[in-house]
N, CA, C and O atoms as CSV, one atom per row, in Angstrom:
chain,resi,resn,atom,element,x,y,z
A,1,MET,N,N,13.467,8.215,50.311
A,1,MET,CA,C,12.303,7.882,50.101
A,1,MET,C,C,11.992,7.156,48.761
A,1,MET,O,O,12.290,7.486,47.613
A,2,SER,N,N,11.263,6.001,49.257
A,2,SER,CA,C,11.133,5.220,47.873
A,2,SER,C,C,9.927,5.950,47.224
A,2,SER,O,O,9.048,6.667,47.700
A,3,LYS,N,N,10.204,5.502,45.932
A,3,LYS,CA,C,8.761,6.166,44.863
A,3,LYS,C,C,7.892,5.063,44.722
A,3,LYS,O,O,8.192,3.930,44.345
A,4,GLU,N,N,6.773,5.504,45.065
A,4,GLU,CA,C,5.334,4.474,44.791
A,4,GLU,C,C,5.190,4.305,43.670
A,4,GLU,O,O,5.557,5.314,43.067
A,5,PRO,N,N,4.803,3.466,42.950
A,5,PRO,CA,C,4.223,3.676,41.450
A,5,PRO,C,C,2.767,4.449,41.590
A,5,PRO,O,O,2.006,4.232,42.533
A,6,GLN,N,N,2.537,5.208,40.720
A,6,GLN,CA,C,1.294,5.832,40.631
A,6,GLN,C,C,0.248,5.088,40.371
A,6,GLN,O,O,0.318,4.251,39.471
A,7,LYS,N,N,-0.939,5.265,41.133
A,7,LYS,CA,C,-2.196,4.285,40.863
A,7,LYS,C,C,-3.310,5.257,40.172
A,7,LYS,O,O,-3.798,6.246,40.720
A,8,PHE,N,N,-3.627,4.772,38.826
A,8,PHE,CA,C,-4.663,5.400,38.045
A,8,PHE,C,C,-5.738,4.476,37.605
A,8,PHE,O,O,-5.738,3.259,37.792
A,9,ASN,N,N,-6.751,5.241,36.939
A,9,ASN,CA,C,-7.819,4.558,36.478
A,9,ASN,C,C,-8.697,3.722,37.546
A,9,ASN,O,O,-9.123,2.577,37.396
A,10,GLN,N,N,-8.864,4.571,38.662
A,10,GLN,CA,C,-9.716,3.782,39.848
A,10,GLN,C,C,-11.171,4.105,39.705
A,10,GLN,O,O,-12.026,3.724,40.505
A,11,GLY,N,N,-11.412,4.863,38.593
A,11,GLY,CA,C,-13.072,4.902,38.422
A,11,GLY,C,C,-13.632,3.979,37.468
A,11,GLY,O,O,-13.457,2.762,37.535
A,12,GLU,N,N,-14.476,4.712,36.355
A,12,GLU,CA,C,-14.882,3.781,35.160
A,12,GLU,C,C,-14.042,2.868,34.276
A,12,GLU,O,O,-14.282,1.737,33.854
A,13,GLY,N,N,-12.976,3.680,34.108
A,13,GLY,CA,C,-11.854,2.746,33.238
A,13,GLY,C,C,-11.319,1.537,33.711
A,13,GLY,O,O,-10.749,0.736,32.971
A,14,ASN,N,N,-11.494,1.365,35.001
A,14,ASN,CA,C,-10.620,0.322,35.639
A,14,ASN,C,C,-11.653,-0.815,35.717
A,14,ASN,O,O,-12.648,-0.627,36.417
A,15,ILE,N,N,-11.510,-1.928,35.088
A,15,ILE,CA,C,-12.420,-3.157,35.266
A,15,ILE,C,C,-12.595,-3.629,36.563
A,15,ILE,O,O,-13.689,-4.121,36.841
A,16,HIS,N,N,-11.553,-3.561,37.576
A,16,HIS,CA,C,-11.981,-4.112,38.778
A,16,HIS,C,C,-12.376,-3.311,39.986
A,16,HIS,O,O,-12.702,-3.691,41.111
A,17,LYS,N,N,-12.236,-1.776,39.333
A,17,LYS,CA,C,-12.755,-0.922,40.453
A,17,LYS,C,C,-11.789,-0.675,41.535
A,17,LYS,O,O,-12.131,-0.168,42.604
A,18,THR,N,N,-10.302,-1.115,41.198
A,18,THR,CA,C,-9.266,-1.131,42.345
A,18,THR,C,C,-8.215,-0.132,41.485
A,18,THR,O,O,-8.285,0.222,40.309
A,19,PRO,N,N,-7.304,0.160,42.426
A,19,PRO,CA,C,-6.192,0.577,41.855
A,19,PRO,C,C,-5.154,-0.461,41.158
A,19,PRO,O,O,-5.021,-1.626,41.532
A,20,VAL,N,N,-4.452,0.127,40.110
A,20,VAL,CA,C,-3.650,-0.711,39.331
A,20,VAL,C,C,-2.368,0.132,39.177
A,20,VAL,O,O,-2.287,1.255,38.679
A,21,SER,N,N,-1.500,-0.532,39.638
A,21,SER,CA,C,-0.148,0.258,39.574
A,21,SER,C,C,0.716,0.010,38.212
A,21,SER,O,O,0.922,-1.099,37.720
A,22,SER,N,N,1.205,1.316,37.671
A,22,SER,CA,C,2.072,1.104,36.431
A,22,SER,C,C,3.474,1.201,36.901
A,22,SER,O,O,3.725,1.742,37.978
A,23,SER,N,N,4.391,0.706,36.151
A,23,SER,CA,C,5.760,0.465,36.870
A,23,SER,C,C,6.654,2.044,36.569
A,23,SER,O,O,7.852,2.250,36.764
A,24,LEU,N,N,5.765,2.870,36.117
A,24,LEU,CA,C,6.516,4.149,35.893
A,24,LEU,C,C,5.243,5.207,36.511
A,24,LEU,O,O,4.038,5.050,36.319
A,25,SER,N,N,5.813,6.164,37.194
A,25,SER,CA,C,5.015,7.186,38.070
A,25,SER,C,C,4.218,8.102,37.050
A,25,SER,O,O,4.622,8.094,35.888
A,26,MET,N,N,3.438,8.664,37.279
A,26,MET,CA,C,2.418,9.566,36.584
A,26,MET,C,C,3.441,10.379,36.034
A,26,MET,O,O,3.523,10.444,34.807
A,27,ARG,N,N,4.235,11.012,36.751
A,27,ARG,CA,C,5.199,12.094,36.126
A,27,ARG,C,C,5.905,11.660,35.074
A,27,ARG,O,O,5.805,12.199,33.971
A,28,GLU,N,N,6.730,10.590,35.323
A,28,GLU,CA,C,7.452,9.938,34.084
A,28,GLU,C,C,6.540,9.625,32.830
A,28,GLU,O,O,6.999,9.833,31.707
A,29,ILE,N,N,5.314,9.151,32.986
A,29,ILE,CA,C,4.809,9.198,32.131
A,29,ILE,C,C,4.229,10.407,31.242
A,29,ILE,O,O,4.055,10.463,30.024
A,30,ALA,N,N,3.957,11.464,32.367
A,30,ALA,CA,C,3.874,12.746,31.531
A,30,ALA,C,C,5.065,13.110,30.801
A,30,ALA,O,O,4.976,13.132,29.573
A,31,GLU,N,N,6.141,13.391,31.336
A,31,GLU,CA,C,7.277,13.717,31.029
A,31,GLU,C,C,7.876,12.941,29.547
A,31,GLU,O,O,8.598,13.486,28.712
A,32,GLN,N,N,7.432,11.739,29.507
A,32,GLN,CA,C,7.612,10.916,28.164
A,32,GLN,C,C,6.685,11.390,27.138
A,32,GLN,O,O,7.103,11.661,26.012
A,33,LEU,N,N,5.337,11.519,27.485
A,33,LEU,CA,C,4.306,11.976,26.672
A,33,LEU,C,C,4.610,13.355,26.168
A,33,LEU,O,O,4.464,13.721,25.002
A,34,TRP,N,N,5.088,14.145,27.254
A,34,TRP,CA,C,5.515,15.560,26.567
A,34,TRP,C,C,6.520,15.426,25.619
A,34,TRP,O,O,6.410,16.112,24.603
A,35,SER,N,N,7.568,14.617,25.745
A,35,SER,CA,C,8.656,14.770,24.959
A,35,SER,C,C,8.352,14.423,23.501
A,35,SER,O,O,8.828,14.981,22.512
A,36,LEU,N,N,7.239,13.130,23.538
A,36,LEU,CA,C,6.850,12.861,22.216
A,36,LEU,C,C,6.011,14.001,21.413
A,36,LEU,O,O,5.981,14.168,20.194
A,37,LEU,N,N,5.414,14.657,22.308
A,37,LEU,CA,C,4.408,15.845,21.591
A,37,LEU,C,C,5.579,16.817,21.015
A,37,LEU,O,O,5.413,17.397,19.943
A,38,ASP,N,N,6.835,16.977,21.815
A,38,ASP,CA,C,7.717,18.146,21.692
A,38,ASP,C,C,8.541,17.709,20.403
A,38,ASP,O,O,8.994,18.560,19.638
A,39,ASN,N,N,8.731,16.222,20.177
A,39,ASN,CA,C,9.410,15.994,18.877
A,39,ASN,C,C,8.634,16.157,17.880
A,39,ASN,O,O,9.217,16.581,16.882
A,40,ILE,N,N,7.076,15.908,17.722
A,40,ILE,CA,C,6.213,16.216,16.686
A,40,ILE,C,C,6.252,17.872,16.634
A,40,ILE,O,O,6.131,18.464,15.561
A,41,ASP,N,N,6.392,18.409,17.613
A,41,ASP,CA,C,6.024,19.905,17.348
A,41,ASP,C,C,7.517,20.313,16.399
A,41,ASP,O,O,7.482,21.030,15.400
A,42,THR,N,N,8.669,19.743,16.911
A,42,THR,CA,C,10.017,19.938,16.363
A,42,THR,C,C,10.083,19.758,14.693
A,42,THR,O,O,10.592,20.512,13.863
A,43,LEU,N,N,9.451,18.608,14.524
A,43,LEU,CA,C,9.112,18.146,13.219
A,43,LEU,C,C,8.649,18.957,12.407
A,43,LEU,O,O,9.228,19.096,11.329
A,44,SER,N,N,7.354,19.789,12.741
A,44,SER,CA,C,6.672,20.641,12.068
A,44,SER,C,C,7.262,21.565,11.789
A,44,SER,O,O,6.891,22.049,10.720
A,45,ASP,N,N,8.440,22.324,12.502
A,45,ASP,CA,C,9.264,23.173,12.159
A,45,ASP,C,C,10.240,22.741,11.178
A,45,ASP,O,O,10.516,23.540,10.283
A,46,ILE,N,N,10.800,21.623,11.198
A,46,ILE,CA,C,11.606,21.009,10.154
A,46,ILE,C,C,11.048,20.736,8.714
A,46,ILE,O,O,11.592,21.056,7.658
A,47,CYS,N,N,9.986,20.154,8.862
A,47,CYS,CA,C,9.438,19.693,7.600
A,47,CYS,C,C,8.370,20.518,6.987
A,47,CYS,O,O,7.234,20.063,6.852
A,48,LYS,N,N,8.671,21.633,6.639
A,48,LYS,CA,C,7.829,22.621,6.194
A,48,LYS,C,C,7.719,22.304,4.624
A,48,LYS,O,O,8.794,22.327,4.024
A,49,PRO,N,N,6.560,22.011,3.871
A,49,PRO,CA,C,6.608,21.735,2.418
A,49,PRO,C,C,6.912,23.027,1.719
A,49,PRO,O,O,6.288,24.057,1.976
A,50,THR,N,N,7.895,22.962,0.813
A,50,THR,CA,C,8.153,24.254,-0.010
A,50,THR,C,C,8.032,23.645,-1.457
A,50,THR,O,O,7.843,22.449,-1.679
A,51,VAL,N,N,8.167,24.631,-2.415
A,51,VAL,CA,C,8.262,24.464,-3.939
A,51,VAL,C,C,9.754,23.269,-4.147
A,51,VAL,O,O,9.733,22.308,-4.916
A,52,ASN,N,N,10.765,23.597,-3.390
A,52,ASN,CA,C,11.671,22.887,-3.387
A,52,ASN,C,C,11.881,21.569,-2.896
A,52,ASN,O,O,12.708,20.793,-3.375
A,53,ASP,N,N,10.951,21.260,-1.710
A,53,ASP,CA,C,10.918,20.115,-1.065
A,53,ASP,C,C,9.395,19.469,-1.096
A,53,ASP,O,O,9.088,19.054,0.022
A,54,PRO,N,N,8.668,19.334,-1.796
A,54,PRO,CA,C,7.322,19.092,-1.833
A,54,PRO,C,C,6.922,17.724,-0.863
A,54,PRO,O,O,5.797,17.554,-0.392
A,55,LYS,N,N,7.937,16.905,-0.690
A,55,LYS,CA,C,7.793,15.937,0.010
A,55,LYS,C,C,8.059,16.112,1.698
A,55,LYS,O,O,7.943,15.084,2.365
A,56,ALA,N,N,8.329,17.088,2.240
A,56,ALA,CA,C,8.302,17.295,3.558
A,56,ALA,C,C,7.351,17.069,4.156
A,56,ALA,O,O,7.632,16.854,5.335
A,57,ALA,N,N,6.125,16.990,3.905
A,57,ALA,CA,C,4.778,16.602,4.520
A,57,ALA,C,C,4.626,15.354,4.558
A,57,ALA,O,O,3.901,14.896,5.441
A,58,MET,N,N,5.188,14.575,3.728
A,58,MET,CA,C,5.085,13.013,3.741
A,58,MET,C,C,5.993,12.589,4.669
A,58,MET,O,O,5.813,11.533,5.276
A,59,ALA,N,N,7.207,13.473,4.902
A,59,ALA,CA,C,8.153,13.291,5.841
A,59,ALA,C,C,7.592,13.455,7.149
A,59,ALA,O,O,7.494,12.540,7.966
A,60,PHE,N,N,7.201,14.713,7.345
A,60,PHE,CA,C,6.558,14.978,8.624
A,60,PHE,C,C,5.543,14.042,9.085
A,60,PHE,O,O,5.631,13.515,10.194
A,61,TYR,N,N,4.539,13.802,8.244
A,61,TYR,CA,C,3.713,12.718,8.492
A,61,TYR,C,C,4.064,10.971,9.163
A,61,TYR,O,O,3.598,10.266,10.058
A,62,ASN,N,N,5.049,10.861,8.212
A,62,ASN,CA,C,5.807,9.337,8.343
A,62,ASN,C,C,6.510,9.359,9.621
A,62,ASN,O,O,6.707,8.241,10.098
A,63,ASN,N,N,6.976,10.453,10.357
A,63,ASN,CA,C,7.701,10.503,11.497
A,63,ASN,C,C,6.880,10.709,12.657
A,63,ASN,O,O,7.141,10.178,13.736
A,64,ALA,N,N,5.472,11.788,12.385
A,64,ALA,CA,C,4.862,12.081,13.246
A,64,ALA,C,C,4.044,10.603,13.678
A,64,ALA,O,O,3.735,10.419,14.855
A,65,MET,N,N,3.784,9.762,12.806
A,65,MET,CA,C,3.279,8.487,13.078
A,65,MET,C,C,4.123,7.522,14.103
A,65,MET,O,O,3.646,6.796,14.975
A,66,LYS,N,N,5.336,7.686,13.806
A,66,LYS,CA,C,6.348,7.036,14.466
A,66,LYS,C,C,6.448,7.362,15.891
A,66,LYS,O,O,6.787,6.528,16.731
A,67,TYR,N,N,6.142,8.618,16.170
A,67,TYR,CA,C,6.273,9.119,17.473
A,67,TYR,C,C,4.782,8.792,18.184
A,67,TYR,O,O,4.637,8.360,19.327
A,68,ALA,N,N,3.739,9.097,17.253
A,68,ALA,CA,C,2.687,8.738,18.099
A,68,ALA,C,C,2.571,7.301,18.515
A,68,ALA,O,O,2.121,7.032,19.629
A,69,ALA,N,N,3.009,6.225,17.559
A,69,ALA,CA,C,3.158,4.765,17.977
A,69,ALA,C,C,3.660,4.608,19.407
A,69,ALA,O,O,3.164,3.789,20.180
A,70,LYS,N,N,4.613,5.385,19.715
A,70,LYS,CA,C,5.503,5.121,21.008
A,70,LYS,C,C,4.680,5.421,22.302
A,70,LYS,O,O,5.177,5.215,23.410
A,71,ARG,N,N,3.592,5.841,22.169
A,71,ARG,CA,C,2.579,6.100,23.258
A,71,ARG,C,C,2.283,4.902,23.935
A,71,ARG,O,O,2.303,4.789,25.160
A,72,PHE,N,N,1.914,3.700,22.859
A,72,PHE,CA,C,1.618,2.550,23.360
A,72,PHE,C,C,2.701,1.688,24.385
A,72,PHE,O,O,2.368,0.640,24.937
A,73,GLU,N,N,4.088,2.336,24.541
A,73,GLU,CA,C,5.021,1.996,25.220
A,73,GLU,C,C,4.730,2.060,26.486
A,73,GLU,O,O,5.098,1.252,27.339
A,74,LEU,N,N,3.832,3.350,26.715
A,74,LEU,CA,C,3.626,3.936,28.099
A,74,LEU,C,C,2.311,3.463,28.839
A,74,LEU,O,O,2.175,3.140,30.020
A,75,LEU,N,N,1.299,3.516,27.729
A,75,LEU,CA,C,-0.027,3.220,28.275
A,75,LEU,C,C,-0.501,2.647,27.045
A,75,LEU,O,O,0.043,2.675,25.941
A,76,GLN,N,N,-1.892,1.979,27.483
A,76,GLN,CA,C,-2.871,1.156,26.422
A,76,GLN,C,C,-4.070,2.012,26.252
A,76,GLN,O,O,-4.379,2.936,27.004
A,77,SER,N,N,-4.721,1.623,25.191
A,77,SER,CA,C,-6.181,2.121,25.104
A,77,SER,C,C,-7.012,1.220,24.395
A,77,SER,O,O,-6.569,0.691,23.376
A,78,ASP,N,N,-8.228,0.958,24.821
A,78,ASP,CA,C,-9.245,0.315,23.961
A,78,ASP,C,C,-10.103,1.255,22.890
A,78,ASP,O,O,-11.142,0.842,22.375
A,79,GLY,N,N,-9.573,2.506,22.629
A,79,GLY,CA,C,-10.246,3.450,21.944
A,79,GLY,C,C,-10.957,4.664,22.549
A,79,GLY,O,O,-11.138,5.738,21.976
A,80,HIS,N,N,-11.413,4.270,24.049
A,80,HIS,CA,C,-12.235,4.938,24.610
A,80,HIS,C,C,-11.464,5.318,26.332
A,80,HIS,O,O,-11.736,6.279,27.051
A,81,LYS,N,N,-10.621,4.366,26.560
A,81,LYS,CA,C,-10.187,4.662,28.246
A,81,LYS,C,C,-8.662,4.357,27.934
A,81,LYS,O,O,-8.255,3.867,26.880
A,82,ILE,N,N,-7.917,4.713,28.977
A,82,ILE,CA,C,-6.612,4.817,28.881
A,82,ILE,C,C,-6.315,3.756,30.524
A,82,ILE,O,O,-6.767,3.952,31.651
A,83,TYR,N,N,-5.306,2.556,29.968
A,83,TYR,CA,C,-5.192,1.778,30.677
A,83,TYR,C,C,-3.470,1.581,30.987
A,83,TYR,O,O,-2.614,2.052,30.238
A,84,THR,N,N,-3.151,0.757,32.294
A,84,THR,CA,C,-1.645,0.302,32.291
A,84,THR,C,C,-1.624,-0.835,31.404
A,84,THR,O,O,-2.673,-1.335,30.998
A,85,LYS,N,N,-0.398,-1.304,31.057
A,85,LYS,CA,C,-0.574,-2.309,30.387
A,85,LYS,C,C,-0.873,-3.699,31.103
A,85,LYS,O,O,-1.134,-4.680,30.407
A,86,GLU,N,N,-0.840,-3.778,32.357
A,86,GLU,CA,C,-1.359,-4.861,33.298
A,86,GLU,C,C,-2.767,-4.660,33.196
A,86,GLU,O,O,-3.376,-5.700,32.945
A,87,GLU,N,N,-3.546,-3.520,33.328
A,87,GLU,CA,C,-4.981,-3.509,33.195
A,87,GLU,C,C,-5.492,-3.914,31.966
A,87,GLU,O,O,-6.469,-4.661,31.911
A,88,PHE,N,N,-4.713,-3.333,30.596
A,88,PHE,CA,C,-5.240,-3.905,29.318
A,88,PHE,C,C,-5.190,-5.348,29.116
A,88,PHE,O,O,-5.986,-5.978,28.420
A,89,GLU,N,N,-4.098,-5.885,29.837
A,89,GLU,CA,C,-4.101,-7.549,29.598
A,89,GLU,C,C,-5.163,-8.138,30.402
A,89,GLU,O,O,-5.510,-9.312,30.276
A,90,ALA,N,N,-5.683,-7.314,31.233
A,90,ALA,CA,C,-6.691,-8.244,32.191
A,90,ALA,C,C,-8.146,-7.874,31.390
A,90,ALA,O,O,-9.036,-8.652,31.735
A,91,LEU,N,N,-8.453,-7.161,30.694
A,91,LEU,CA,C,-9.598,-6.580,29.899
A,91,LEU,C,C,-9.963,-7.973,29.486
A,91,LEU,O,O,-9.128,-8.767,29.051
A,92,PRO,N,N,-11.518,-8.305,29.667
A,92,PRO,CA,C,-11.994,-9.203,28.915
A,92,PRO,C,C,-12.051,-8.985,27.383
A,92,PRO,O,O,-12.461,-7.968,26.822
A,93,LYS,N,N,-11.543,-10.172,26.765
A,93,LYS,CA,C,-11.287,-10.504,25.250
A,93,LYS,C,C,-12.737,-10.621,24.664
A,93,LYS,O,O,-13.540,-11.496,24.986
A,94,SER,N,N,-12.991,-9.483,23.639
A,94,SER,CA,C,-14.341,-9.808,22.951
A,94,SER,C,C,-14.058,-10.889,21.881
A,94,SER,O,O,-12.959,-11.111,21.373
A,95,GLU,N,N,-15.137,-11.482,21.635
A,95,GLU,CA,C,-15.121,-12.638,20.616
A,95,GLU,C,C,-15.827,-11.814,19.275
A,95,GLU,O,O,-16.969,-11.370,19.401
A,96,SER,N,N,-15.237,-11.679,18.267
A,96,SER,CA,C,-15.795,-11.117,17.401
A,96,SER,C,C,-16.441,-11.662,16.482
A,96,SER,O,O,-16.053,-12.824,16.367
A,97,SER,N,N,-17.478,-11.335,15.544
A,97,SER,CA,C,-18.466,-11.967,14.859
A,97,SER,C,C,-17.346,-12.338,13.498
A,97,SER,O,O,-17.370,-13.340,12.784
A,98,PHE,N,N,-16.630,-11.457,13.452
A,98,PHE,CA,C,-15.764,-12.079,11.879
A,98,PHE,C,C,-14.347,-12.307,12.404
A,98,PHE,O,O,-14.036,-11.819,13.490
A,99,ALA,N,N,-13.524,-12.980,11.736
A,99,ALA,CA,C,-12.412,-13.050,12.028
A,99,ALA,C,C,-11.250,-12.745,10.769
A,99,ALA,O,O,-11.469,-12.714,9.558
A,100,PHE,N,N,-9.805,-12.509,11.573
A,100,PHE,CA,C,-9.155,-12.061,10.031
A,100,PHE,C,C,-8.617,-13.586,9.672
A,100,PHE,O,O,-8.465,-14.477,10.508
A,101,LEU,N,N,-8.402,-13.679,8.477
A,101,LEU,CA,C,-7.743,-14.950,8.048
A,101,LEU,C,C,-6.603,-14.597,7.650
A,101,LEU,O,O,-6.356,-13.535,7.079
A,102,ASP,N,N,-5.597,-15.711,8.001
A,102,ASP,CA,C,-4.114,-15.508,7.222
A,102,ASP,C,C,-4.321,-15.734,5.794
A,102,ASP,O,O,-5.452,-16.005,5.390
A,103,LYS,N,N,-3.385,-15.652,5.038
A,103,LYS,CA,C,-3.452,-15.871,3.499
A,103,LYS,C,C,-3.794,-17.285,3.133
A,103,LYS,O,O,-4.579,-17.491,2.207
A,104,ASP,N,N,-3.247,-18.276,3.808
A,104,ASP,CA,C,-3.386,-19.677,3.310
A,104,ASP,C,C,-4.797,-20.046,3.875
A,104,ASP,O,O,-5.486,-20.843,3.237
A,105,ASP,N,N,-5.273,-19.486,5.080
A,105,ASP,CA,C,-6.568,-19.928,5.423
A,105,ASP,C,C,-7.788,-19.324,4.414
A,105,ASP,O,O,-8.792,-19.939,4.055
A,106,TYR,N,N,-7.373,-17.832,4.037
A,106,TYR,CA,C,-8.230,-17.205,3.007
A,106,TYR,C,C,-8.315,-17.916,1.813
A,106,TYR,O,O,-9.374,-17.978,1.189
A,107,LYS,N,N,-7.151,-18.531,1.391
A,107,LYS,CA,C,-7.110,-19.352,0.116
A,107,LYS,C,C,-8.097,-20.579,0.012
A,107,LYS,O,O,-8.796,-20.867,-0.960
A,108,ASP,N,N,-7.989,-21.371,1.457
A,108,ASP,CA,C,-8.568,-22.448,1.812
A,108,ASP,C,C,-10.295,-22.259,1.884
A,108,ASP,O,O,-11.190,-23.051,1.592
A,109,GLU,N,N,-10.333,-21.105,2.312
A,109,GLU,CA,C,-12.110,-20.640,2.595
A,109,GLU,C,C,-12.583,-20.292,1.301
A,109,GLU,O,O,-13.755,-20.586,1.070
A,110,LYS,N,N,-11.829,-19.644,0.272
A,110,LYS,CA,C,-12.245,-19.331,-1.048
A,110,LYS,C,C,-12.448,-20.567,-1.850
A,110,LYS,O,O,-13.349,-20.654,-2.685
A,111,GLN,N,N,-11.521,-21.619,-1.567
A,111,GLN,CA,C,-11.605,-22.863,-2.342
A,111,GLN,C,C,-13.058,-23.396,-2.017
A,111,GLN,O,O,-13.879,-23.640,-2.900
A,112,ARG,N,N,-13.306,-23.561,-0.606
A,112,ARG,CA,C,-14.430,-24.276,-0.372
A,112,ARG,C,C,-15.558,-23.518,-0.497
A,112,ARG,O,O,-16.565,-24.219,-0.591
A,113,ASN,N,N,-15.785,-22.185,-0.537
A,113,ASN,CA,C,-16.935,-21.346,-0.933
A,113,ASN,C,C,-17.065,-21.548,-2.490
A,113,ASN,O,O,-18.181,-21.639,-3.002
A,114,SER,N,N,-16.060,-21.608,-3.139
A,114,SER,CA,C,-16.211,-21.837,-4.614
A,114,SER,C,C,-16.817,-23.201,-4.960
A,114,SER,O,O,-17.370,-23.394,-6.043
A,115,GLU,N,N,-16.690,-24.221,-3.938
A,115,GLU,CA,C,-17.176,-25.581,-4.378
A,115,GLU,C,C,-18.478,-25.853,-4.008
A,115,GLU,O,O,-19.001,-26.893,-4.409
A,116,CYS,N,N,-19.132,-25.020,-3.250
A,116,CYS,CA,C,-20.326,-24.902,-2.918
A,116,CYS,C,C,-21.480,-24.607,-4.096
A,116,CYS,O,O,-21.285,-23.687,-4.890
A,117,PRO,N,N,-22.558,-25.337,-4.167
A,117,PRO,CA,C,-23.467,-25.051,-5.392
A,117,PRO,C,C,-24.278,-23.793,-5.131
A,117,PRO,O,O,-25.069,-23.381,-5.979
């Protein structure tokens, strides 16, 4: 029996209103996300701040954020809906009204602005 990739985001979240496959099944995604949550729960047992180890809370936070970042290896989000990587790459790119400048461009822009009367 071959394993078909699960299809999801068939409703509002899907920009094409058609099923889009993920390379992982929904069960595999659920198991990996559960594992991340379980790792964070285990961290909470290990990193209890005490008088002798006040930095444990920071260790918990830093490690929990590493686990939280791994969710993007499985699915993507625009902050409102969840997408497969294929769906997310197909989303229309919004044109922002402001852009982030790298360090050199910022210096050039700052120089141009200082020359204006």
